[in-house]
N, C-alpha and C positions, 0 to 999 in steps of 0.2 A: 363167672369171673372173666374180666377182660384181659386181653393178651399182655398189656403193659404191667398188670399186677403180678405177672409171673416172672418179671425180670430178675428180682433179687434171688429167687430160688434157682432159676436157670443159670444165673451167673455162677452160683456155687457149683451146680452140676458141671458146667464147662470147666471150671477151675480144677475139679477133681477127676474129670474124665475128658481128656482132650478130644476134639473132633478128629476123625481120621483124615489124613491128607489125600487130596485128589491125586497126588503123585503116585500113591499106591495103585491107582488104576490107570496110569498113563500107558500109552502104547510102547512098543519095544524101543523105538528110538526116542530120545529125550526131546522135550518141547524146545523149540528154538529160543523163545524168550525165557528170561530167568528173573528171579527176585533180585532187585537192585539195579536192573537195567535202565539205561536211558535209551529208549527204543526210538527208531526213526523209520518212517516209510518214505522212500525216495523214488521219484519217477517223473513221468510227464503229465499231460493234462488229465489223464484218467486218474492218476493219483491225486492231482490237484483238485479233483471234484470232492475230495474228502468224504467219500462214501464207503468204499471197501475198507479203507484205512480205519475209519471210525468203527466199522463193524468188527474188525480185528481187535481194535483197542477195547471195545465194549466187552468182547469175549474174555480177554485177558484180565481186565479189571474186575469183572464179575466172578470169574472162575477162581481167581486167586486174590481174595479180598485183603489179605494181610501182606501181600507183596508191596515193597516199595519200588514202584516202577512208573515211569512217565513216558509219554508218547508225543512225538512231534512229526508233522507231515511237511515234507519239503518238496512236494511235487511242483513242477513248472511246465506250463502249457508249451507244447512244441519242442520240448527238450529231448535229447538223445543221450546215450551213454558217454559221449564226448563232451557233454555240458555245453552244447552249442549255444543255448539260450543264456548261459551264465558267463559267457566270455572265456570258455575253455575250462578244462578240469582243474587246473591249478587255481584259477581265480574262484571257481565255484566251490571247491573244497575249502579254500581259505575263508571265503565270505559266508557261505551258507551252511556248511556241514560241520567243520571242525569247532567253531565257537560253541556248538551244542554238546560237544564231547560225547557222541553216541557210543554205546557199548554193543548195540545190536542193530544192524541196518538191513532192512528188507528192500531190495532194489528191483524195480519193475520198469525196465526200459525195453524197447524193441518195436513198438507200434510205429514210431516215426523213423527209427533207424532202418527198418526193412523197406521203406519207400525207395531207398537207393538200390534195391535189388542185389544181385550177386556182386556188383561192383562195390557195394558198401559193407559187405559181410566182414572183410578183414578189419576195417575200421571199428566195427561193432565188437569184434572179438578182442582187438588190441585195447580198446578203451574200457571195455568191461574188465579185462585183466588188470589194467593199471588202476582202475577204481577200487577193485578188491585189494590190491597191494597197498594202496594208500590208506584204506580204512583199517586193514590188518595192522599196518605199521602204527596207526594211532590207537590200537588196542580194541578195535571193534570186530565182532563176529559178523559174518555176512551171509545172507541168503539171497541167491540169484533166482529171480522169478521170471518165468517166460511171460511174454506179453499176453494180454487177453485177446480173444478172437474178434474178428469182424462178424457182423450178421447181415448178410445180403441175400439176394435171390438169384444168383447165377446158377444155371442148371448144372447138376452133377458135380458141385463143388462143396467142400466141407463147410457146413453152416452157411451155404449159399455164397461163399466168397472165394474166388481164386487167390486172393491175397493171403488167405490163411495158409496156402502152400508155401509162400515165401516166409511167412512167420514161423512155419515149422522148420524151415532150413536154418533160420536164425536161432531158434530154440535149441536145435540139435547142437549148433556150434556153442551155444551158451553152456550146455551141459558139459562140454569139453573144458571150458574155462573153470567151471565149478570143480570138476575132478582135479584139474591141474593145481588149483589154488586151495583145495580142501574147503571150499565153501559149500553150504547146503544148496542143493539144486531143487527147485520147486516148479513142476510143470502144471500150470493152470490152463494153458492153451488147449491141449487135447481134451481134458475133461470138460472144459467149457463148450467146445465144439460138440461133444457128445451130449451135453445137456440141452443145447439148442436144438439139435436134431431130434432128440427124444421129445422135446416140447412140441415140435412141429408134427411129428408122427402121431402124437396124441391129440392134436388139435388145440393145445393150450397156447402155442405160439403160432402166428400166421405163417402159412407156407408161401405166401406171396404178399406184395405190398398192401398196406391198408389195414392190417390187423394188429393184435397184441404182439409185442416183441420186447426183448431184453435190452436191445441197443438201438434206440430210435433213429440215430443218425449213422448207424453202421459201425461207429467207433466208440462213442462215449455212452456207457451203459446208464440205464436208469437205476433206481434203488433195487429193483428185482435183479437186474444184471449184476450189480455190485454184490448182491447177496450170493450169487453164483460164484463170483470171483473170490469173495472172502471165504466161502466154504471150501473151495478147492485149494486155496492158498493155506488156510489153517490146517487142513488135512496134510498137506505137504510139509508144513512146519512141525508136524508131530503133535498137534493139539489133542488133549485128552477128551473123551466123550462124556465122562460122568460128572454131573452136577452133584446129585445125591440120590439115594434110593432108600425106600422103606418097604418092607414086606411083613405083613401080619397074617397070621393063620387063625381062623375061628375054630377053636378046639371043642366047643360045646355051645349051646345057646347062651348068648351074652358072655361068653368066655373067650379071651383073646390072648395070643402069644406073639410077641415080636420074634420073627424067625430070621430076619436079616436087616441090617442097617448099615449103610455106607455113607460116610460124610454127613451124618445127621444124628441128632440126639432126640429121643422121644421121652415124653412124660405123659402118663395116663391122666385123663380127667374123667370125673363122673361123680355121681351122688354118693357112691360108697366111700370115696376119699375126700377128706377135708381140704387137701391140697395136692397138686401134682407130685408124683414121685418119679425119680429117674428110672427108666426102664432099660434093663440089660436084656440081651437075647436069652430067652428061656423062660423066665417067670411068667406065670399066667395071671391076667387081670380079669376079675369077674365084676361085671356091672349088673347087679341084681335088679336094679330098679328101672332099667331102660334097655331097649334093643339097639340103641344108638352106640356106635363106636366113636369115642371122642378122646383126643390126645393133643398134646402140644408138640409141635415139630420145630426144631431149631437146626437149620441147615448150615453146612460149612461153606456154601457158595450160593450165588444167585443163578437162576437160569440165564442163558445168553440173551441179552437185550437186542432185539432186532427191530428194524424200522417197519412201521405198518405198511409201507408201500412195497414191501418185498413179497406180498401174498402171491403175485403172479408166478414167481419162481417156485413157491412152495406147492403149487398145483401140478408141477411137472413130474410125471412118473419117474420113479427111481432116483429122483433128486430129494434126498432126505437129510437136510442139514441138521435138523433138531434131533433126529434119531442117531445121527453119526457124531454130533458135536455138543448136544445139550440134553443129556439123559437126566430128566428130573422125574423120577419114577415113583409110582405108588401102586402097590399090589396087595390085594387081600384075597386069600384062598378060603374055600369051604364055606362061602356065604350061603344062606338058606333061601333068601328071597330073590325073585327074578331081577329086580331093579333097585338101585340105591342112588340117593342124591348126596353129592359131596359138597360141603361148604367149608370155606376158610375164613375165620373171623366173622362168621355169620353171613358171608357173601356166597351165594350159590355159584358153584363152579360148573355144575352140569349133572345130568343123570346118566349113570353108566349101568350096563347090564352086569349080571353076576359073572358072565363069561369074560367080559372086558376087564373087570377088576381082577379076576383070577389070572388072566394073561399078563396084566400089568398095563398101566396107562402112563404115558409121558405127558406131563402137564407143563412142559417148558414154556409154552406160549399161551397157557390158559390156567393161570394160578391166581386169579383175582388180585388181592392186595400185593402178592409177591411179584406178579407180572407188572403191576402198577409201579412198584418200586424200581424194577428193572427199566421201565420206560422213562422214569424220572432221571435215572442214571444216564441213559442214552442221551437225553436232551441236554444234560449238563456237559457231557462230553462234546456234543455238537457245538454248544455255545463256546466252550473252551477252545476248540479247534478253529472256530471262526475268528476268535480274538487273536489267536496266535498267527493265523494267516495274515490278518490285517497288520499286526505288529511287525512281522517279518517283511512282507512285501511293500507295505505302504509307509512304514516309518523307518525301520532299521536300514534298509538298503535304498531308500529314496535318495536320489542324487539332485542336489540343489545347484543352481547356477552360482558362479563364484561370488557375484555381488550380494547374494543372500546368505552365504554360508555361515557367517557369524551368528546371525539371528536364528537361522535354521538349526544349528547345532545345539543352541541353548534350548530351543523348543523341542527338538528331537529327544534330548536327554530327559526332559520332563515327561514327554509323552510315553517314552519307553518305560519309565518308572511307573506311570499310571497304568499302562497295559499289563506290565508284569504283576502289579498288585491285583488286577482283575483276574489274571490267569491263576495266581496263587490262591486267591479266594475261591475260585471255581474248583480248583483241584482239592482244596480242603473240603468243599461240599461233596465232591465226587468220592473222596475217601469215606465220608460218612454214609453216603447212599449205597456204596458197594458192600457194606457190612450187612449180612442177613440178620433178620429179627425173628423172635419166636412167634409162632402163629398157632391158633387153635383150629384143628381140623376135626370135622364131624361128618360121619357117614351114617345115614339113616335110611331105613327101608322106605320105598315108595309104593303106596298101595296100588 
C-alpha cells in the first residue's frame, strides 16, 4: 500500500485524536515567537545576508506548521543601532519598519557600532534603548541579540580577534538595556566564540590562515557560520527541541508495543491487517508472517530544514544543533538481531545496530522523503526572502529624480503589486510544504 492511499484513514485518526503540541515539551521560558506574529529580523550586513534569519524562519515554520506567522528581513549593510544608513532612527522606523507592523522583532546590531570603541558605547546604548521604546510603543515585543563574533588569528585573543573584547563590552551594555526595558536578551557572541575555539582545538577549523573557517572575511559568516549563529540565537529565544519521537518495544518475536509517542501518530501495517489501525500506547501488534516492523508515522512537525553548506559546523565537537533543537527520534528496544535496515516509503535511510536503535537515533537530517520535503521548504523560504529584499530595497524605497517621478510612481505601483503577488504565492506554497505527511516506515533485519 502506498502512503497516499492512507490519507483518508489517517485524516480520520487525526480528527479523533489530535497530535500533541510541541508546546508541551517547550523549555521553561516561553519561545519568543508566537502564533499570529508578524516577525522581523533587523540588523546590519550580517542580517542582510539572509542566512541566519532564513534558518530561524525555517525552524519556526517547520516546527509549528499550523501557526499563522510571517517573517521579514530588514537588514542593511553598514547599519548601526542609530540607523545611520537609513537616515536616522525616525526615518528608518517610518520607512522600513512600521509599514510592516511587526509584532516580534529580533534586533542584531553591534558589529559596526563597536568600531567606535569606548567613545561610541553611550550612543549604542541610547539608540538601542530608543529603538526598543519605539517598537514597544508600536506593539512589538523585542529581543536584543548581541553581535556575532569576528574570526581572526590574533594570538591569545577570543576566537583570534582582539575586537571581540570590544564586542563583549557592547554586549554587556546591551544586557543592561534589555533589563531596563524588559526586552529578551540573547547572547550569541560568547557561545559563538566558544564554538570557534572548540572547532580550532579539534582541527575542524583552521588555527591559522588558509584553512576551513566559519567567517571567511572575519566578519561575514558563511552558511556554516550562520548555522552557529542561528543555533545560539534560537536557544536564547527559548526554542523547543522536540520535533517528534516514537519508541517501540519488541515484546516477543514479531510482536511490538508502542511505549511512547510524542507529537506523532502511529498506525501499524502488515499482512495480518487489511488496513492500518490507529495505535495507542499499550496494545500489542503481532505480525505473524514477517520479521519486519512496518507502520505509518504521521508527525506533528517537520525536522529543522538546514542548508547543505552547514556541514562544517556540524563537525565541531560539542556543537550539537540537531540534538539540541531538532529531536526527530526513533527508538526500538529489545531487538533480537545485530543489525537492521530502516526505510521510509521504500527509500533506505541506513543500517543501524541493535544498540543504536535501543539508545534511539535522531533522524533530523537523514529521513529520506521527509528531509527532502524540508529541503523544498527551505528553498521556497530562500526564494521568498530574495523577492522581498528586491521589493523593499530596489522598488519600494528607490528614489527617482524629480523629472522621472510621475512615470516612476506609476511603474512602482505596478511592480510592487507584481512582487507582492509573487510573495503571496510563495507563502501559500510554503504553507503547504510545512505540513507533515504520513509515511510508511519499515525496519527489517540485515543478514
